[in-house]
N, C-alpha and C positions, 0 to 999 in steps of 0.2 A: 823348307823352301831353298835354303842355302845348299843343301845336299843335292836337290834336283838341279839347281843351277850348275853346280860343280860337275854333275854327271853329263849335263847338256854340253858344257864347254869341253869336257874330256872326250866327247865323241869324235871320231875321225873326220866326219864330214865338216864339222865346224872348223876344225884346225886346217883342213885342206882349203876351205873357203878363205880363211884368214890369210893363209900363205899366198893364195892366188891373188887376193886383193892387193897385198903388199907388193908382190912381184909385179903385178899389173901396173901399179902406180910408178914403181921404179922404171919399168919398161917404157911407160908412156913418156917419162921425162927424157929417156935416152932417144926415143923416136922423135920427140919434139926438137931436141938438139940436132939430130940428124937432118930433119927437114929444114930447120931455121939456118943451120950453118953450112950445109952441103947441097941439099936438093934445091932449095929456093934460089940460091945464087946461080946454080946451074941452069935452072929454068929462066932466071932473070937475064942470062946472057942472050937467050933467044927472044925474049919479050921486051928487053930494054929496061926492065925493072928488077932490082935486086931484092927488095923487100915488099912483099904483097900486102903486109899489114898496113901500109900507108895509103893503099888504094881506097878512096872514099868518094862518094858523091852526095851532094846536099840538095834537098828539096825544102825550101823554106828554112825552118829551124831544125829540121830533122837531118841527122847525119847517118848515112848508111855505109858501114865499114865492110864492103864486100871483099876486100883484100884479106881481112882476118878470117872471113868465111872460107875463102879459097885455101888459106893455110890450114884450117880445120879439116877441110875435105882431103887435102894432101896427107895430113897426119893420119886420118882415119884409114885411107887407102893403104898407106904404108904399114900401119899396125895390122890391118886385116891380112895383108899379104904375108907379113912375117909370121903371124899366128898360123896362117895356112901352111907355110913351110915347116914350122915347128911341129904341127900336128902330123903332117905328112912324114917327117923324119921319125917322130916317136912311133908312129904306126909301123914303120919299116923295122925299127929296132925291137919293138915288143914282139914276143913270140905269139903267133896266132893260136887261138884256142882251138883245139881239136874238138869237133862236135862229137859228143858221145851218142852212140845209137840209143834210141828210145826203147827201153825194155819194158814191155807191158807187164803190169802186175798180174797176179793170179786171177784176181777178180775180172780184170779186163780180158784176160784170155778166155775165161768162162763165158763172159758176155759175148765175145766174138764167136765162140763155138755155138752159142744159142742163135746168134744172128745167121750163121752159116746153115744151121739145121733148118731154121725157118725159111731161108731162101730156097733150099732144096725142096721143101714141101710146097712152096708156092709156084 
């Protein structure tokens, strides 16, 4: 069982996923800082509020923190846009795979010849 676990961990997909999760977590903290320290104050200039996280409304004993939700939406949109730009850049940098022409096997060639003969007879 330990050997199987070792083989599972050593596979490339698991390592790629682990690296992706770690980079994603670090990237999220960078974007959160960008939103909190640069974008929200910029938006706050126009809306009169610098920090959205303080925006709340209360109904009875329930408190709805819609400002924190707005911050989360802004974070998501920025992360999605930056990931879009990264994927677009990587796609430009990576060489395109040339499509290899499909070469039929001998068996497929024989079958095609049989189909052609049957079509001529019909």
